[in-house]
PDB file of N, CA, C and O in Angstrom, chain B, residues numbered from 101:
ATOM      1  N   MET B 101    -143.469-113.650  34.791  1.00  0.00           N
ATOM      2  CA  MET B 101    -144.805-113.979  34.283  1.00  0.00           C
ATOM      3  C   MET B 101    -145.417-112.788  33.551  1.00  0.00           C
ATOM      4  O   MET B 101    -145.879-112.914  32.417  1.00  0.00           O
ATOM      5  N   LEU B 102    -145.415-111.641  34.208  1.00  0.00           N
ATOM      6  CA  LEU B 102    -146.025-110.450  33.618  1.00  0.00           C
ATOM      7  C   LEU B 102    -145.254-109.988  32.378  1.00  0.00           C
ATOM      8  O   LEU B 102    -145.849-109.611  31.368  1.00  0.00           O
ATOM      9  N   THR B 103    -143.933-110.023  32.472  1.00  0.00           N
ATOM     10  CA  THR B 103    -143.131-109.558  31.335  1.00  0.00           C
ATOM     11  C   THR B 103    -143.342-110.441  30.110  1.00  0.00           C
ATOM     12  O   THR B 103    -143.384-109.940  28.987  1.00  0.00           O
ATOM     13  N   SER B 104    -143.474-111.743  30.314  1.00  0.00           N
ATOM     14  CA  SER B 104    -143.684-112.636  29.166  1.00  0.00           C
ATOM     15  C   SER B 104    -145.036-112.362  28.511  1.00  0.00           C
ATOM     16  O   SER B 104    -145.173-112.470  27.293  1.00  0.00           O
ATOM     17  N   LEU B 105    -146.031-112.008  29.319  1.00  0.00           N
ATOM     18  CA  LEU B 105    -147.349-111.656  28.780  1.00  0.00           C
ATOM     19  C   LEU B 105    -147.257-110.397  27.934  1.00  0.00           C
ATOM     20  O   LEU B 105    -147.818-110.327  26.840  1.00  0.00           O
ATOM     21  N   ILE B 106    -146.539-109.398  28.452  1.00  0.00           N
ATOM     22  CA  ILE B 106    -146.380-108.132  27.727  1.00  0.00           C
ATOM     23  C   ILE B 106    -145.638-108.381  26.410  1.00  0.00           C
ATOM     24  O   ILE B 106    -146.017-107.853  25.364  1.00  0.00           O
ATOM     25  N   LEU B 107    -144.582-109.188  26.476  1.00  0.00           N
ATOM     26  CA  LEU B 107    -143.821-109.493  25.267  1.00  0.00           C
ATOM     27  C   LEU B 107    -144.690-110.214  24.246  1.00  0.00           C
ATOM     28  O   LEU B 107    -144.630-109.932  23.049  1.00  0.00           O
ATOM     29  N   ARG B 108    -145.497-111.148  24.737  1.00  0.00           N
ATOM     30  CA  ARG B 108    -146.355-111.900  23.830  1.00  0.00           C
ATOM     31  C   ARG B 108    -147.365-110.975  23.156  1.00  0.00           C
ATOM     32  O   ARG B 108    -147.649-111.108  21.966  1.00  0.00           O
ATOM     33  N   ARG B 109    -147.897-110.042  23.932  1.00  0.00           N
ATOM     34  CA  ARG B 109    -148.860-109.091  23.374  1.00  0.00           C
ATOM     35  C   ARG B 109    -148.188-108.203  22.337  1.00  0.00           C
ATOM     36  O   ARG B 109    -148.770-107.895  21.297  1.00  0.00           O
ATOM     37  N   ARG B 110    -146.966-107.799  22.627  1.00  0.00           N
ATOM     38  CA  ARG B 110    -146.240-106.952  21.683  1.00  0.00           C
ATOM     39  C   ARG B 110    -146.016-107.687  20.370  1.00  0.00           C
ATOM     40  O   ARG B 110    -146.182-107.115  19.293  1.00  0.00           O
ATOM     41  N   VAL B 111    -145.643-108.939  20.462  1.00  0.00           N
ATOM     42  CA  VAL B 111    -145.383-109.740  19.263  1.00  0.00           C
ATOM     43  C   VAL B 111    -146.650-109.876  18.431  1.00  0.00           C
ATOM     44  O   VAL B 111    -146.611-109.743  17.208  1.00  0.00           O
ATOM     45  N   SER B 112    -147.779-110.141  19.097  1.00  0.00           N
ATOM     46  CA  SER B 112    -149.027-110.294  18.351  1.00  0.00           C
ATOM     47  C   SER B 112    -149.431-108.973  17.706  1.00  0.00           C
ATOM     48  O   SER B 112    -149.977-108.958  16.602  1.00  0.00           O
ATOM     49  N   ALA B 113    -149.164-107.867  18.393  1.00  0.00           N
ATOM     50  CA  ALA B 113    -149.487-106.553  17.833  1.00  0.00           C
ATOM     51  C   ALA B 113    -148.635-106.289  16.593  1.00  0.00           C
ATOM     52  O   ALA B 113    -149.126-105.759  15.597  1.00  0.00           O
ATOM     53  N   VAL B 114    -147.366-106.658  16.662  1.00  0.00           N
ATOM     54  CA  VAL B 114    -146.465-106.458  15.522  1.00  0.00           C
ATOM     55  C   VAL B 114    -146.925-107.296  14.330  1.00  0.00           C
ATOM     56  O   VAL B 114    -146.946-106.816  13.197  1.00  0.00           O
ATOM     57  N   SER B 115    -147.289-108.542  14.591  1.00  0.00           N
ATOM     58  CA  SER B 115    -147.724-109.406  13.492  1.00  0.00           C
ATOM     59  C   SER B 115    -149.017-108.882  12.876  1.00  0.00           C
ATOM     60  O   SER B 115    -149.226-108.988  11.667  1.00  0.00           O
ATOM     61  N   LYS B 116    -149.882-108.317  13.717  1.00  0.00           N
ATOM     62  CA  LYS B 116    -151.117-107.719  13.199  1.00  0.00           C
ATOM     63  C   LYS B 116    -150.781-106.530  12.309  1.00  0.00           C
ATOM     64  O   LYS B 116    -151.352-106.379  11.229  1.00  0.00           O
ATOM     65  N   ASP B 117    -149.856-105.687  12.757  1.00  0.00           N
ATOM     66  CA  ASP B 117    -149.444-104.532  11.961  1.00  0.00           C
ATOM     67  C   ASP B 117    -148.848-104.978  10.630  1.00  0.00           C
ATOM     68  O   ASP B 117    -149.109-104.373   9.589  1.00  0.00           O
ATOM     69  N   GLU B 118    -148.049-106.036  10.672  1.00  0.00           N
ATOM     70  CA  GLU B 118    -147.442-106.543   9.444  1.00  0.00           C
ATOM     71  C   GLU B 118    -148.510-107.062   8.492  1.00  0.00           C
ATOM     72  O   GLU B 118    -148.437-106.843   7.282  1.00  0.00           O
ATOM     73  N   ALA B 119    -149.496-107.745   9.043  1.00  0.00           N
ATOM     74  CA  ALA B 119    -150.579-108.266   8.213  1.00  0.00           C
ATOM     75  C   ALA B 119    -151.343-107.119   7.566  1.00  0.00           C
ATOM     76  O   ALA B 119    -151.703-107.186   6.391  1.00  0.00           O
ATOM     77  N   CYS B 120    -151.587-106.070   8.340  1.00  0.00           N
ATOM     78  CA  CYS B 120    -152.283-104.894   7.806  1.00  0.00           C
ATOM     79  C   CYS B 120    -151.447-104.232   6.719  1.00  0.00           C
ATOM     80  O   CYS B 120    -151.972-103.826   5.683  1.00  0.00           O
ATOM     81  N   ALA B 121    -150.145-104.126   6.961  1.00  0.00           N
ATOM     82  CA  ALA B 121    -149.257-103.501   5.984  1.00  0.00           C
ATOM     83  C   ALA B 121    -149.227-104.309   4.691  1.00  0.00           C
ATOM     84  O   ALA B 121    -149.232-103.743   3.598  1.00  0.00           O
ATOM     85  N   GLN B 122    -149.194-105.639   4.821  1.00  0.00           N
ATOM     86  CA  GLN B 122    -149.191-106.497   3.635  1.00  0.00           C
ATOM     87  C   GLN B 122    -150.488-106.353   2.856  1.00  0.00           C
ATOM     88  O   GLN B 122    -150.485-106.281   1.628  1.00  0.00           O
ATOM     89  N   ALA B 123    -151.598-106.312   3.588  1.00  0.00           N
ATOM     90  CA  ALA B 123    -152.902-106.165   2.937  1.00  0.00           C
ATOM     91  C   ALA B 123    -152.977-104.828   2.211  1.00  0.00           C
ATOM     92  O   ALA B 123    -153.484-104.747   1.092  1.00  0.00           O
ATOM     93  N   ALA B 124    -152.468-103.781   2.855  1.00  0.00           N
ATOM     94  CA  ALA B 124    -152.484-102.452   2.244  1.00  0.00           C
ATOM     95  C   ALA B 124    -151.610-102.442   0.994  1.00  0.00           C
ATOM     96  O   ALA B 124    -151.973-101.846  -0.020  1.00  0.00           O
ATOM     97  N   ALA B 125    -150.462-103.100   1.071  1.00  0.00           N
ATOM     98  CA  ALA B 125    -149.550-103.137  -0.070  1.00  0.00           C
ATOM     99  C   ALA B 125    -150.179-103.871  -1.247  1.00  0.00           C
ATOM    100  O   ALA B 125    -150.088-103.415  -2.387  1.00  0.00           O
ATOM    101  N   THR B 126    -150.820-105.010  -0.974  1.00  0.00           N
ATOM    102  CA  THR B 126    -151.419-105.775  -2.067  1.00  0.00           C
ATOM    103  C   THR B 126    -152.581-105.021  -2.688  1.00  0.00           C
ATOM    104  O   THR B 126    -152.752-105.034  -3.907  1.00  0.00           O
ATOM    105  N   SER B 127    -153.382-104.361  -1.854  1.00  0.00           N
ATOM    106  CA  SER B 127    -154.511-103.606  -2.404  1.00  0.00           C
ATOM    107  C   SER B 127    -154.008-102.399  -3.196  1.00  0.00           C
ATOM    108  O   SER B 127    -154.619-101.995  -4.185  1.00  0.00           O
ATOM    109  N   HIS B 128    -152.888-101.832  -2.749  1.00  0.00           N
ATOM    110  CA  HIS B 128    -152.290-100.698  -3.451  1.00  0.00           C
ATOM    111  C   HIS B 128    -151.791-101.138  -4.821  1.00  0.00           C
ATOM    112  O   HIS B 128    -151.987-100.439  -5.815  1.00  0.00           O
ATOM    113  N   ILE B 129    -151.151-102.289  -4.868  1.00  0.00           N
ATOM    114  CA  ILE B 129    -150.660-102.832  -6.141  1.00  0.00           C
ATOM    115  C   ILE B 129    -151.837-103.134  -7.066  1.00  0.00           C
ATOM    116  O   ILE B 129    -151.779-102.871  -8.268  1.00  0.00           O
ATOM    117  N   ARG B 130    -152.921-103.698  -6.483  1.00  0.00           N
ATOM    118  CA  ARG B 130    -154.108-104.009  -7.272  1.00  0.00           C
ATOM    119  C   ARG B 130    -154.695-102.741  -7.864  1.00  0.00           C
ATOM    120  O   ARG B 130    -155.124-102.717  -9.017  1.00  0.00           O
ATOM    121  N   LEU B 131    -154.707-101.677  -7.049  1.00  0.00           N
ATOM    122  CA  LEU B 131    -155.250-100.401  -7.506  1.00  0.00           C
ATOM    123  C   LEU B 131    -154.417 -99.864  -8.669  1.00  0.00           C
ATOM    124  O   LEU B 131    -154.962 -99.370  -9.656  1.00  0.00           O
ATOM    125  N   LEU B 132    -153.098 -99.966  -8.543  1.00  0.00           N
ATOM    126  CA  LEU B 132    -152.224 -99.506  -9.622  1.00  0.00           C
ATOM    127  C   LEU B 132    -152.481-100.294 -10.903  1.00  0.00           C
ATOM    128  O   LEU B 132    -152.480 -99.728 -11.997  1.00  0.00           O
ATOM    129  N   CYS B 133    -152.701-101.598 -10.765  1.00  0.00           N
ATOM    130  CA  CYS B 133    -152.984-102.431 -11.938  1.00  0.00           C
ATOM    131  C   CYS B 133    -154.276-102.000 -12.601  1.00  0.00           C
ATOM    132  O   CYS B 133    -154.358-101.908 -13.826  1.00  0.00           O
ATOM    133  N   TYR B 134    -155.295-101.733 -11.777  1.00  0.00           N
ATOM    134  CA  TYR B 134    -156.572-101.276 -12.327  1.00  0.00           C
ATOM    135  C   TYR B 134    -156.406 -99.952 -13.058  1.00  0.00           C
ATOM    136  O   TYR B 134    -156.967 -99.754 -14.136  1.00  0.00           O
ATOM    137  N   LEU B 135    -155.633 -99.049 -12.468  1.00  0.00           N
ATOM    138  CA  LEU B 135    -155.407 -97.749 -13.097  1.00  0.00           C
ATOM    139  C   LEU B 135    -154.714 -97.914 -14.445  1.00  0.00           C
ATOM    140  O   LEU B 135    -155.069 -97.258 -15.424  1.00  0.00           O
ATOM    141  N   GLN B 136    -153.722 -98.799 -14.481  1.00  0.00           N
ATOM    142  CA  GLN B 136    -153.005 -99.032 -15.730  1.00  0.00           C
ATOM    143  C   GLN B 136    -153.931 -99.611 -16.794  1.00  0.00           C
ATOM    144  O   GLN B 136    -153.897 -99.202 -17.955  1.00  0.00           O
ATOM    145  N   LEU B 137    -154.761-100.570 -16.380  1.00  0.00           N
ATOM    146  CA  LEU B 137    -155.725-101.159 -17.312  1.00  0.00           C
ATOM    147  C   LEU B 137    -156.681-100.101 -17.835  1.00  0.00           C
ATOM    148  O   LEU B 137    -156.988-100.055 -19.027  1.00  0.00           O
ATOM    149  N   TRP B 138    -157.148 -99.250 -16.923  1.00  0.00           N
ATOM    150  CA  TRP B 138    -158.092 -98.192 -17.310  1.00  0.00           C
ATOM    151  C   TRP B 138    -157.455 -97.249 -18.328  1.00  0.00           C
ATOM    152  O   TRP B 138    -158.107 -96.839 -19.289  1.00  0.00           O
ATOM    153  N   GLN B 139    -156.175 -96.902 -18.118  1.00  0.00           N
ATOM    154  CA  GLN B 139    -155.473 -96.019 -19.049  1.00  0.00           C
ATOM    155  C   GLN B 139    -155.357 -96.670 -20.423  1.00  0.00           C
ATOM    156  O   GLN B 139    -155.560 -96.013 -21.445  1.00  0.00           O
ATOM    157  N   ILE B 140    -155.033 -97.953 -20.446  1.00  0.00           N
ATOM    158  CA  ILE B 140    -154.902 -98.666 -21.720  1.00  0.00           C
ATOM    159  C   ILE B 140    -156.238 -98.702 -22.450  1.00  0.00           C
ATOM    160  O   ILE B 140    -156.311 -98.437 -23.650  1.00  0.00           O
ATOM    161  N   ILE B 141    -157.300 -99.036 -21.704  1.00  0.00           N
ATOM    162  CA  ILE B 141    -158.636 -99.121 -22.314  1.00  0.00           C
ATOM    163  C   ILE B 141    -159.082 -97.762 -22.835  1.00  0.00           C
ATOM    164  O   ILE B 141    -159.581 -97.655 -23.955  1.00  0.00           O
ATOM    165  N   SER B 142    -158.901 -96.729 -22.025  1.00  0.00           N
ATOM    166  CA  SER B 142    -159.344 -95.396 -22.444  1.00  0.00           C
ATOM    167  C   SER B 142    -158.515 -94.895 -23.625  1.00  0.00           C
ATOM    168  O   SER B 142    -159.037 -94.202 -24.499  1.00  0.00           O
ATOM    169  N   PHE B 143    -157.224 -95.242 -23.658  1.00  0.00           N
ATOM    170  CA  PHE B 143    -156.377 -94.842 -24.775  1.00  0.00           C
ATOM    171  C   PHE B 143    -156.855 -95.506 -26.065  1.00  0.00           C
ATOM    172  O   PHE B 143    -156.923 -94.868 -27.115  1.00  0.00           O
ATOM    173  N   ARG B 144    -157.183 -96.786 -25.972  1.00  0.00           N
ATOM    174  CA  ARG B 144    -157.674 -97.513 -27.152  1.00  0.00           C
ATOM    175  C   ARG B 144    -159.008 -96.948 -27.608  1.00  0.00           C
ATOM    176  O   ARG B 144    -159.263 -96.816 -28.805  1.00  0.00           O
ATOM    177  N   PHE B 145    -159.853 -96.616 -26.645  1.00  0.00           N
ATOM    178  CA  PHE B 145    -161.170 -96.070 -26.964  1.00  0.00           C
ATOM    179  C   PHE B 145    -161.020 -94.724 -27.665  1.00  0.00           C
ATOM    180  O   PHE B 145    -161.706 -94.447 -28.649  1.00  0.00           O
ATOM    181  N   ASN B 146    -160.121 -93.891 -27.151  1.00  0.00           N
ATOM    182  CA  ASN B 146    -159.891 -92.580 -27.761  1.00  0.00           C
ATOM    183  C   ASN B 146    -159.303 -92.731 -29.164  1.00  0.00           C
ATOM    184  O   ASN B 146    -159.657 -91.982 -30.074  1.00  0.00           O
ATOM    185  N   ALA B 147    -158.419 -93.688 -29.331  1.00  0.00           N
ATOM    186  CA  ALA B 147    -157.790 -93.899 -30.632  1.00  0.00           C
ATOM    187  C   ALA B 147    -158.807 -94.400 -31.655  1.00  0.00           C
ATOM    188  O   ALA B 147    -158.758 -94.021 -32.825  1.00  0.00           O
ATOM    189  N   SER B 148    -159.720 -95.246 -31.211  1.00  0.00           N
ATOM    190  CA  SER B 148    -160.708 -95.797 -32.148  1.00  0.00           C
ATOM    191  C   SER B 148    -161.816 -94.795 -32.462  1.00  0.00           C
ATOM    192  O   SER B 148    -162.400 -94.837 -33.545  1.00  0.00           O
ATOM    193  N   SER B 149    -162.108 -93.902 -31.533  1.00  0.00           N
ATOM    194  CA  SER B 149    -163.209 -92.954 -31.752  1.00  0.00           C
ATOM    195  C   SER B 149    -162.791 -91.788 -32.645  1.00  0.00           C
ATOM    196  O   SER B 149    -163.635 -91.188 -33.311  1.00  0.00           O
ATOM    197  N   SER B 150    -161.508 -91.464 -32.665  1.00  0.00           N
ATOM    198  CA  SER B 150    -161.086 -90.298 -33.453  1.00  0.00           C
ATOM    199  C   SER B 150    -160.787 -90.658 -34.906  1.00  0.00           C
ATOM    200  O   SER B 150    -160.421 -89.787 -35.695  1.00  0.00           O
TER     201      SER B 150
END
């Protein structure tokens, strides 16, 4: 009884960690996309201003 409870808790903790890791990965990818967009926009702005 006790061991199954511990195992169940471990599984839920792992799934929570995975969810956090996935969220971090997606936000990281989003951040990279924003950075790339910003570089493109700033490059165009610099090219048009000079």
